C-alpha positions in Angstrom: -27.5 13.7 -8.2 -28.9 11.5 -11.0 -27.0 13.4 -13.6 -23.7 13.0 -11.7 -24.4 9.2 -11.4 -25.2 8.9 -15.1 -22.0 10.9 -16.0 -19.7 8.7 -13.9 -21.7 5.6 -15.0 -21.1 6.4 -18.6 -17.4 6.7 -18.2 -17.2 3.6 -16.1 -19.2 1.8 -18.8 -16.7 3.0 -21.4 -13.9 1.5 -19.3 -15.9 -1.7 -19.0 -16.2 -2.0 -22.8 -12.4 -1.8 -23.0 -12.1 -4.4 -20.2 -14.4 -6.6 -22.2 -12.0 -6.5 -25.2 -9.2 -7.6 -22.9 -11.5 -10.3 -21.6 -12.2 -11.6 -25.1 -8.5 -11.4 -26.0 -7.7 -13.5 -22.9 -10.4 -16.1 -23.6 -9.3 -16.4 -27.3 -5.6 -16.6 -26.4 -4.8 -13.4 -28.3 -3.1 -12.3 -25.1 -1.1 -14.7 -23.0 0.4 -14.5 -19.5 4.0 -13.5 -20.7 2.6 -10.9 -23.1 0.4 -9.4 -20.4 3.4 -9.1 -18.1 5.4 -7.3 -20.7 2.6 -4.8 -21.4 2.1 -4.3 -17.7 5.8 -3.4 -17.3 5.5 -0.9 -20.2 2.5 0.7 -18.5 4.2 0.9 -15.1 7.6 2.0 -16.3 6.7 4.3 -19.2 3.0 5.1 -19.5 2.2 6.0 -16.0 5.2 8.3 -15.5 4.3 10.0 -18.9 0.7 10.6 -17.7 1.9 12.2 -14.5 4.5 14.4 -16.3 1.9 15.4 -18.9 -0.5 16.4 -16.1 2.1 18.6 -14.5 3.0 20.5 -17.8 1.3 23.7 -16.8 2.6 27.2 -15.8 3.3 27.6 -12.1 0.3 28.8 -10.1 0.4 29.4 -6.3 -3.3 28.3 -5.9 -2.5 25.0 -7.7 0.6 24.5 -5.5 -1.5 24.9 -2.3 -4.0 22.4 -3.7 -1.2 20.0 -4.6 0.1 20.2 -1.0 -3.4 19.7 0.4 -3.8 16.7 -2.0 -0.5 15.2 -0.7 -1.6 15.6 3.0 -5.0 14.2 2.3 -3.5 11.2 0.3 -1.1 10.4 3.1 -3.8 10.7 5.8 -6.2 8.4 3.8 -3.5 5.7 3.3 -2.4 5.9 7.0 -6.1 5.6 8.1 -6.5 2.6 5.9 -3.3 1.0 7.3 -4.7 1.4 10.8 -8.0 -0.1 10.0 -6.4 -3.1 8.2 -3.9 -3.7 11.1 -6.7 -3.8 13.7 -9.2 -5.8 11.6 -7.1 -8.7 10.4 -4.7 -9.2 13.3 -6.3 -12.5 14.2 -6.3 -14.0 10.7 -3.7 -16.6 9.6 -0.7 -14.8 8.3 -0.9 -15.7 4.6 -4.5 -14.6 4.5 -4.0 -11.6 6.6 -1.2 -10.2 4.3 -3.5 -10.4 1.3 -6.5 -8.9 3.1 -4.5 -6.0 4.5 -2.9 -5.3 1.1 -6.3 -5.5 -0.5 -7.9 -3.1 2.0 -5.2 -0.5 1.9 -4.2 -0.3 -1.7 -6.6 0.7 -4.5 -6.0 0.4 -8.2 -5.3 4.1 -8.3 -3.0 3.9 -11.3 -4.8 1.6 -13.7 -8.4 2.4 -12.8 -8.3 6.0 -11.2 -6.1 7.9 -13.7 -8.1 7.0 -16.7 -11.4 7.9 -14.9 -9.9 11.1 -13.5 -8.8 12.0 -17.0 -12.1 11.4 -18.6 -14.2 13.1 -15.9 -11.9 15.9 -14.6 -9.3 16.5 -17.3 -5.7 17.4 -16.6 -6.4 19.0 -13.3 -8.0 15.8 -12.0 -4.9 13.8 -13.1 -2.7 16.5 -11.5 -4.2 15.6 -8.1 -4.5 11.9 -8.9 -0.7 11.7 -9.6 -0.1 12.9 -6.1 -2.1 10.1 -4.7 -0.2 7.6 -6.9 3.1 9.0 -5.6 2.1 8.5 -2.0 0.6 5.1 -2.9 4.1 4.0 -4.2 5.7 5.2 -1.0 3.3 3.1 1.1 3.6 0.0 -1.2 7.3 0.0 -1.1 7.4 0.5 2.7 4.3 -0.7 4.5 3.3 -3.1 1.7 6.7 -4.9 1.4 7.0 -5.2 5.2 3.5 -6.6 5.4 4.2 -9.2 2.7 7.7 -10.2 3.8 7.6 -9.6 7.5 9.1 -7.1 10.0 12.6 -8.4 9.3 12.5 -6.7 5.9 14.9 -3.7 5.8 13.8 -0.9 3.6 16.1 1.9 2.3 14.9 5.3 1.4 16.5 4.9 -2.0 14.4 1.8 -2.6 11.2 3.6 -1.7 11.9 6.6 -3.9 13.2 4.9 -7.0 10.1 3.7 -8.7 8.3 4.9 -11.8 5.3 6.6 -10.0 7.5 8.7 -7.8 10.1 9.5 -10.4 7.4 10.7 -12.7 5.8 12.8 -10.0 9.2 14.3 -9.0 10.0 15.2 -12.7 6.5 16.6 -13.1 6.6 18.8 -9.9 10.0 20.1 -10.9 8.7 21.1 -14.3 5.6 22.7 -12.7 7.5 24.7 -10.1 9.9 26.0 -12.7 7.2 26.5 -15.3 9.4 24.7 -17.8 7.7 23.3 -20.9 9.2 20.3 -22.6 10.4 20.8 -26.1 8.0 19.4 -28.7 10.2 16.5 -29.7 9.9 15.3 -26.1 6.5 16.5 -25.2 4.7 14.9 -28.1 6.1 11.3 -27.4 5.2 11.9 -23.8 1.7 12.8 -24.8 1.4 9.8 -27.1 2.5 7.4 -24.3 0.2 9.1 -21.8 -2.7 8.5 -24.2 -2.2 4.8 -23.8 -3.1 5.0 -20.1 -6.8 4.5 -20.7 -7.1 1.6 -23.1 -4.0 -0.5 -22.2 -4.6 -0.9 -18.5 -8.2 -1.8 -19.1 -7.2 -4.5 -21.6 -4.8 -5.9 -18.8 -7.6 -5.9 -16.3 -9.8 -7.7 -18.8 -7.2 -10.4 -19.4 -6.9 -11.1 -15.8 -10.6 -11.3 -15.4 -10.8 -13.9 -18.2 -8.8 -16.4 -16.2 -10.0 -15.4 -12.7 -11.6 -17.8 -10.2 -14.1 -15.6 -8.3 -15.3 -18.4 -6.1 -13.1 -17.5 -3.1 -14.1 -13.9 -3.1 -17.8 -14.7 -2.9 -17.5 -17.6 -0.4 -15.2 -16.0 2.1 -16.7 -13.7 4.7 -13.4 -11.8 5.2 -13.0 -11.3 1.4 -16.5 -9.7 1.5 -15.5 -7.5 4.4 -12.3 -6.4 2.6 -14.2 -5.5 -0.6 -16.9 -3.6 1.3 -14.2 -1.6 3.0 -12.3 -0.9 -0.2 -15.3 0.0 -2.4 -17.7 1.5 0.0 -16.8 2.2 3.6 -13.4 3.9 3.2 -14.5 6.0 0.3 -17.6 7.2 2.2 -15.6 8.0 5.3 -13.1 9.9 3.2 -15.8 11.8 1.5 -17.4 12.8 4.9 -14.0 13.9 6.4 -13.0 15.8 3.3 -16.3 17.7 3.2 -16.0 18.5 7.0 -12.5 19.9 6.2 -14.0 22.2 3.6 -12.4 20.4 0.5 -14.6 20.5 -2.5 -14.6 20.7 -6.3 -12.1 18.9 -8.5 -9.7 18.0 -5.6 -12.5 16.3 -3.7 -13.7 14.2 -6.6 -10.2 13.3 -7.7 -9.3 12.0 -4.3 -12.6 10.0 -4.0 -11.9 8.4 -7.4 -8.5 7.3 -6.1 -10.0 5.9 -2.9 -13.1 4.2 -4.5 -11.1 2.2 -7.0 -11.1 -1.6 -6.7 -8.3 -3.7 -5.1 -4.9 -2.9 -6.7 -3.6 -5.4 -9.2 -0.2 -5.3 -7.5 -1.8 -7.3 -4.7 -1.6 -10.5 -6.8 1.9 -9.8 -7.9 3.1 -9.2 -4.3 1.3 -12.3 -2.9 2.8 -14.5 -5.6 6.2 -13.0 -5.0 6.2 -13.7 -1.3 4.3 -17.0 -1.3 1.0 -15.9 0.2 -2.6 -16.8 -0.7 -2.5 -16.0 -4.4 -5.9 -17.5 -5.1 -7.5 -15.2 -2.6 -5.6 -12.2 -4.1 -6.7 -13.0 -7.6 -10.3 -13.4 -6.5 -10.3 -10.1 -4.6 -8.7 -8.1 -7.5 -11.1 -9.7 -10.1 -14.3 -9.5 -8.0 -13.7 -6.0 -6.7 -13.1 -4.8 -10.3 -16.4 -6.2 -11.4 -18.3 -4.8 -8.3 -16.7 -1.4 -8.8 -18.6 -1.1 -12.1 -21.6 -0.5 -9.8 -20.0 1.0 -6.7 -17.8 3.7 -8.3 -20.7 5.5 -10.2 -22.6 5.6 -6.9 -19.7 6.8 -4.7 -18.1 9.2 -7.3 -21.5 10.5 -8.4 -22.3 11.3 -4.8 -19.0 13.1 -4.4 -19.7 15.2 -7.6 -23.2 16.0 -6.3 -22.0 17.0 -2.9 -19.0 19.0 -4.2 
């Protein structure tokens, strides 16, 4: 188990070095708020879909298809269980706080933090399964997430849920996988170049936000502690136990655990700001959980690798 912990710890430490560069850039004003938002959009709209498409560039295989379906079912079940826990736990909290706490508990940073780690630890197969989680993540964000932030009166169309970069990238990737179609070199190479940005650029963005973060609220609020413990430890360990009992092991198991064990999603802050909720709490949760994940992710993911 020690070797598993050290392997994961080394990869997380590499990500932390990249985060530190972003932190320095933020402190020295080499990156500003507007620049960070532009880069974030580039990652969301171009880099993430390219990572997913690149991961699905493989010949069709029935075994992989079955694992892909299992991954989708498990991802949906994990997110649904997290929603149930959040709805029960925070129902007595003041609405502005409750929205942020629910969002932070349910949604992990499975795009920015998980995909780079899956790529480093598990290779293209890990990203193959991680992309499925990202797709389901997007469905829940654009349905449950929006309803939570805006209120029950928000009407959601199926088109609005489906038209977002994560799902479009997944649909394109799955289509190519099922048809065993390989992209021509003039398209595949740019896709691979953009996909390669998925590790360093998101880490720089996280580092920038950490450079201006106020962590006081996350470490002085009991409910913030509860939310982070659920996000970083409790939900990943419950998921690990259930998946093992269901007989799921190997790369699929570890990839799912990486997705679940990631810190609070950065989109929590964007959504809380957009809908006028407790933005200070959201920034604190995203920043503090990211720092704490440097310790918790090696432990949880290392345990998953050891048991699988």
